[in-house]
N, C-alpha and C positions, 0 to 999 in steps of 0.2 A: 512326499515329507515335501513341502514347500522349500522353495533358499528365500531368506530375508534378506533386503537391503535395509541397512539402518540409513537414511536417508533425513538429515537436522535440515528444515527451514529457517532455524535460526542460525544456524553457523551458516548457511547459506546466503542468509538476505544480510550478514553483516559483514562477511570477509567470505570473499566466493573463493572456496578448496579448504577449506577449515575441516570439511567432514568429507572427503573422496573416499569412496567405496570401489575396489577393484577385485575381479572374481577370477579365480583358475579354478576351474568346473566348478565344482559347489562352496572352495573355501575363498573365502573374502579377508583382504586385507586393509587396514587403515591406511591412509596415506595424508600428511599434512605437510602447506608450505614450510622450504626450509629452513623460515626465521621461528617458525611456532616449536613449541618446545614437544622432544621427541614422545612418538606415540608407540609401544611394544605391536611390531605387528602381528597377525593369528599366522599368519605362516609366510615362509621368504618365496618371494617369486622374482624370476628375471622378467623385465618391462621386454613385451614385443614393440614389436614397429609402431600399431595402432596408439597404446600405452604411452610412446615417448613423444609422438604428434598430439596426442592430448593435454599429456604435461607441458607441453610448449606452448598449448593453446591456454591453458589456464592459467600460467606464469605472464602470459601477454594479458589476460583479462584481468588478472590480479594488481597488475602496473598499471594498466588507464584506471582502475577503481580508485583507486590509491592515490591516483595526483591529480583527479580533479574528480567533480561531481559526473557523475557517466550517464550518459545519454547515448540511447542505443542505437542511432544511426552511426556513432563512434566504433561501435562492434562490426557492421556491415562485413567488413574482410574477415572478422573470427567466424563469424555464424557460416560465412560462405566458404571456409574451409571446414568446418565440421558437415556441410550439407557434402563437400565433396568426400570427406570421410565415410559419410554413409553412402554415399553413390558407390566409392570401390567398396565395401562392406554391408552387402546387402544379406547375408546369411546371416539368421539368430543365434549368433554365440556370443561369446562375454565381448568381445570385441565392440559389437555392433550397440549392445546393450550397454557399456563404457561411454560411447560417444552419444548416445542417446540420453543418457543421465547426465554427463557434463553442460550438454546443450541446455536441456531444461533448467537445471541450475541456474545457468548465466541469464537464462529469460527471467527465472524469479530474482535472483538479482539487480536485474536492471529493472523492476517492479511492471515488469508485461507475463502479467499473470494468463492474459489470453492465449500466447503463444508456449507457455509454459506448461498451459493445460491439453495442447494438442500435443505436446512431445510425450507428457508421460501417460495422458491414455495410449500414446502410440506403444509406449513401452508397454500396457498394462493388456496390450491387443496381442505383442507379437510374442511378450513375457510372460503368461500364465499363472505360472508357478511364482514368478516373483512376487513378494508383497513388499508394497513404497506404504514406508512408514508401518504405523502398526495394522490398519486397515489399508488397499486400498481403493476398496470404496469410498471409505473417509476421506481420504486424499483426493482423491479425482474431487469428491462433491465439494470440498472447500477450495479448490481450484477455479471449479467453474462457477460455483457463488464469487470468487473474488475476481472472474472473467466478467460478468455480469454486471458488478459495479463499475470496475473499468469501464466499460462500455457507455454505462452512463456519467461517469466523471469526465469523458472523452467528448460528450455532447456539452459541459458547463462550461464552456470558452467564452474569452473577452467577447464581448460582442452579441451574445446570446442570450434569449429570454430566461430571466429563470425562471422556472416553472413556480407556479402559485400553489398553495395548499392551504387547507381549510382544519385548521386542528382547535384546542382549547389552551389557554394557559393554566398557571396553578391556581389562578381564582376563579378557575372554569369557566373565564370567557370566552368568547370566540375570538381566534387569533389568525389572521389572514395577510399575507403579505398586500393586498390588495388595498389593506386600512393604511397603507402608508402610501398612496401613488403620487409620487413626486418628490418624495423622498429621497434621501441618498441612506441605504439600509445596509447593513452590517449583521449577517447571517453566521451565527458562530456556533457550530456543534463543537460541544466542551463538556466536559461532568468534573463532576468536585475531584474526583478519584484521579484526573490525569494532571501532574506537575505542570507540565507547560500552560496548560490552561489556566490554572489557578494562576501562576506566577505574570499571564496576560491580561490578568482581570483590573489591575489599579491603574495600564495604561490604557485599556475601554472605559474605564470610568473615568480618566481623567477628559480623553476626546470626548465622550458622550457630556459630559459639561460645560465641555470648549464649546460644540459644534451644534449642542442638540436646538438651540435656538434658532437659527440658522437654517433646520432641516434635517438632520441627520437623529437617525431611529440604529437602535440596536435590538437584533431578534436574537433569544437564547434558545436553542437545540439542545437539551440537554440529554445526555447518553449516561444520565446515572440509572442506578437499579435501586437505588432505596429516595423514594421522594421527602421522607425528612430530614436526610442529611442535605439535599436538593435547597430544601423550605430554609432548615438553618443557615445553612452557608448565604443565602441570599438575604435572609434577616440581620446577620453581623455584617455584611458586608456593604449592606443598604442599596443592592442593586436596583435601580429605577426602567429598568426594562424587563419585558415580558419572558416567562420562561414556560417552552415547551416542555412535557414531561409525558413518557407510555411507559418508563420501568423496563425497557426492553434492551436495552443499550444498542448494541447495530445490530439488532436484528429487529428493531421497532421497524414499523412504518416508514418514518421523518429518514433514517437510516438508509433504508432501502428503497426508498424514492429518489434518495440523492446520489446513490449508490458511495454511502460514508462508509470506508475501513478504518480511520484511524482519528484520532483525537488529539489536539485539535484541527478544526477545515473550516475555512472562513473565506467566506465570498462577500465581496464589497458588490453591491447594486447601486449602479446609478438611479437618477430621476424618471428614467425613461423603462424602467422595471428589467435592463438589459444586465447582465455582468459585464465588471468592470476589471476583473481578475479576481483569483482565487488568493486568498494573502499569505503568505510566507513569513517567518522571522526576519528573512531579510529585506522587506518593503517599509519603509518608511510609512505607516499608515496615517500619520498627520498628514503627508501631503498629500496622500492619494485621497483622503477626504476632503481636504481643503479644495483641491482639484475639483473634485465629483460636483462640491457643493456652486463650482463657479456656473459650471454648464447648464444651462434653461432646460 
C-alpha cells in the first residue's frame, strides 16, 4: 500500500505553509499557520526536535514573504539551515521527508521550479512509496516543464537579443520581428480569457496611437484556444496591431519558444532588437516607450 502526500501547489504558491503535511509512521496530520482557521488533525502527535526546527524555518519564511516581495537571495540563510538539517538527518525517515518537502515548497513559492524539481525528484528517489500530488510522474513532469521554461526566461534579460520567429497573423500574413527592424516593439503574450490582459488593452491602444507614427509597434501573441473569441475581441476593440494565434495556449510553439507560463508576459524590444525589459504592472510603460524611441 502506497503512502500518499497531498501536496497543494496552489496553497504553497500563494502562502507558504497553507498546506503542510507531517507523518507519524503512515499517518499524516495537517498543520496550518497560527493565524489560519483551525483544521482537524488526522491524529495527534508530539513534535520532534526536527519538526520544531522546520516549524521555525516555515514561520521565518512566511514572515519574509508577507513583509515584502520575496527574492530567493533573501532566503539564503533559511536554505542553509534546511541543508544543515538534511546533513544531520541522512536516514530515509519521516523527519528527512518533512525537511525535503518544506525545502521544495519554499523553492516553488519563490518561483524557482529548477531547484524545486531537484528536491522533489530526490524525494521520489528516496521515498518511492510516497505519492506526490495525484501522480508523482505527472507532478515531476510539470516541474521539469516549468524548469525548462524558467531556464529560457532567464536568458531573456535586458540587453540580450530577443529571438526572432516566423509565423502567421490572423490574416495568414507572414509575421516576424525582422519586419520591424529599427522599430521599438512591444511583444505581448496575452489572451481574451485573462482579466489583467484585457484590462491592459486600453492603455496599450492609447500608447500605440500616441507613438506609432514615431516608430512604435505592438505584436500580440495570443494564448487563446478559440480563434473566434480572439477575432471577435480584435474586431470589437479595433486592435490595429497583428496577432499570432495557434490555439494551443501555453503548449503552443511560441509559448514554448519563449518559456511563457503566465499571461500577460510582455517584453519591450529596442530599435536594435535587444530586450529593454520585461514589462510588469509597476512599470511606467509610457515613459519606457518614450525613452526607447529617443535612442537611435
